N, C-alpha and C positions, 0 to 999 in steps of 0.2 A: 826521240828510242818513248815506244810505249812497251812497258812487261807488265801482263797476267800472269799469276801465279797458280799454281797449286788447281789446274785443270782437271779434272775426272775424266780421264781416255778408255778406263775398263773399271769394273767394278769390284778390285781389290783394293784396299787402302792406300797400298805404296803407287798404285798406278795412276801418278798425277806428275803433269807436266808445266812447265813456265812457259809463257810466249813471249819471244822479244820482237819486236815490231817497229821497223823503220819507218822513218816519217811519211817517206812516199807509200799511194794505195799500189804503187805496182810494184813485186819482190819476189823475189826465188827463195826458197825456203829450207833453211838444214835442220833434217833431226836428228840430232846429236843425242849419244847414250854417253854417260861419264863411268870414268873409269874405278878401280876399288876394288880388283879381284874377286869379283860377284860376292862381297860378302861387305864391303864399309862401301864410301862414296854417295854421294849427293849430287843433284841435278844443280845448284848452284857453285859447286867447286869451281867449276869455269866458268865464272860471270865473267872473268875479265876480255872473255876471247867473244861470249857470247854478245857482250854489250859495245863492243869495237865492230863483229859484222854489221849490228844493225843499224850503229852509227854510219857504217857505210853501204846502206841499202839493202842485207839482205836479214831475210828473219832467223829467226830460230826459235824451235820447238825444242828442249831439252827435258827428255823425260826421269824421271825414277820408274822404279821395277824391282820385284818382288828378287832380295837376296837372302843368300846361307846367313843364319840357320831356319831362316822362315820360310827358304823355298828349296826345293832340288829341281834338277833338270829333266825336262828344257823349260820350266818354268816365265825362267826368267829372258827366253827367247822367244815364248810367246807373248810374254808384256812386251816387247820391242817392238812385234810386228803387230800387235795392237796399237800401239800408241801411232805407230806409220800410216795404220790407217787409218786412225782420229786423222791425222794430217790429209789425208786423200781426201775424207770428207767435209773439212771441217775449216780447211782453212778460208775457203773461198767466203766465209763469214766475217772475215776480217780483213780482206781485200784482194787485190786480182793477183794471184798467185803465180808467176810464170812457170816457173818448175819446181818439181821437188827431191834434193839431193838428202843421203844419206852418210851419217859417219860417227864415229866415236874415238877416244881414247883410252887404250890398254882394253881391260875387261868389255867398255862400251865398244870398242872397234870390235872386237870378240866378236859383241853380239852382233852390229852391222855386217861381219863378216857371213855370219850366218845365215841371214837374211837375205845376201848379195847370193852365197851359191846353192842356198838348201830351200829349193824352192817352194817347198809344203810350207813353211812359216806365211808366207804372204798369199802364196795363192788360198790358205781358208779364206782369207777376206778378201779374194779374188781381185788380188795387185800380183802380177810377174815382176820380177825381181828387173827385168828391164824397162819396168815405167817409170822406174828410179833414174834421174837423168845425170846421175853420176854420185860414186861413193868417196868416201875419204877413211880410210883404217888406218890407223894413229897408233902404232905401237902395239898392234893387236897379236894376240898368240893364235897361230893357226892351227896348229895340231889341240888335240883334247885339252883342251884348258884345266891348268894345275889345280884349281877347287873341284871342278867335278872328277878328279882323280882320287880329292883327299873326298868328296862324299863317296867314291866307291870301295874306302880303305888303301890305295892304293899310293906308293910313293912319288909325291908329287916334283920329283926328277924326272920322272918316265918322262918319253916323246913317245907317245901315243898316236896314230891318226885312225880312229873308226868312225862312226856316224854323228858323232858331237862335234868332231873337228870340222871346219871350214876347206882343210886341203880336202878330206877325203872326198867331197863334193865336188870339184873344179873337174869340169869338162860333163856334169851331169844336166847343166845348163847354159848353155855359151850365153856368158854379158856382153851385148852386146855396147852399154854405158861406160865410158872412161872411170876409171878409179885413179886414184892417189894413194898409193901404200908411203909411211913415213916408221921411220925406226932410230934411236939415237946411237950413235956412233959407243956410248958407252952404255948400250941399255940392260935391263938383266939380263942372267945369265942364259944364254942360249937363244934370246929373243932378238938379234941380230941374224943369226946363220938359221934361225928358222922362217924368218920375213923372207931371206933371200932365197932358200927351199918354195916359199910360195909364187914368189915372181917366178923363176924358173918351171915351176911349174903350170903355171900360167904360159908360159912362150911355150912348152912341152905340147901345149893342148891348143895352141894355135890363136892363143885370144890376139886382138889386134895389138902389135907393141906400140902403137902410135896411140894409142888409149889407157896407157899405163903408164903413169911417173910416179917411178919410185925416187922417194928424198930421204937420203942418208944426212941428220944433225948432227955434224960432226960438233963434235967439244962438250955434247948435251949427253946427260945422262937420261932413265927412262923418262920420257912424258914430261920434264923439266922445263922445256922453252913455253908450258903453257902459261907459266906466269912470267916470263922474259916479254921485254918489250926492246925493239932497235933502235937504233939512235934517232930515230923520226918519231919515236914515243909509241910506235903503234904495236900492237903486239903482236909477236914473233908469228903464234900460231893462225893467230887471224889473217895475219897478213898472207901466208900462206894458203886458204884455205877461201881466200877472199881473189885473189889472181887464179886458182884452179875455177872456181865457178866463172867470174868474170871473161877466162879465154874461153867458155865453153859457149858462152851468149852473146 
């Protein structure tokens, strides 16, 4: 495995990514965004996941993005789209990339969801969300993110579905790419219920259920399986992602 750190993917200081490359020259790439409520967190927070994936033949580009208090909606989403654009245009310089996948955990998964369902962000770079081979949404908030509500001076417990919510855009751009949706049994308040609403809404809009994997992480709290390892010594989240990708290829 080879790690290349702090590759600039846009002009802003925060917009840097780390690239985890497997030993083999042919691979699929996962573009992954960290969590932290759009206010905290770093691209190295899930290093154990990235390393485990790279050691099993999946390259990972994990990207930082502008966050509060220095950012405002939708700047972090625009950064996420720029990171994906970098991957489409530059990963060829690091090996033969078969497919590009997109995902994240918590706030990072919210960003991935917005890129998936609101086609304007990737569209500005000439990328269709269906160009992504598959999506991994780990404990995302599919309604308007609570930190965006705080920016607006609203109670962060409110459930709002407007243009800044992934749910708002379901049906606007039918996604053909497979997606995996994860949520913990004891997740943040209302996160499990909102995730179930997303899954139900996808079904109502006729998304192919055979391409949607819903994973309830029993016994876990919010994204704590990121740093958990199974009896075989493999990272729990990395193994789930690896199985998802390998079953598609």
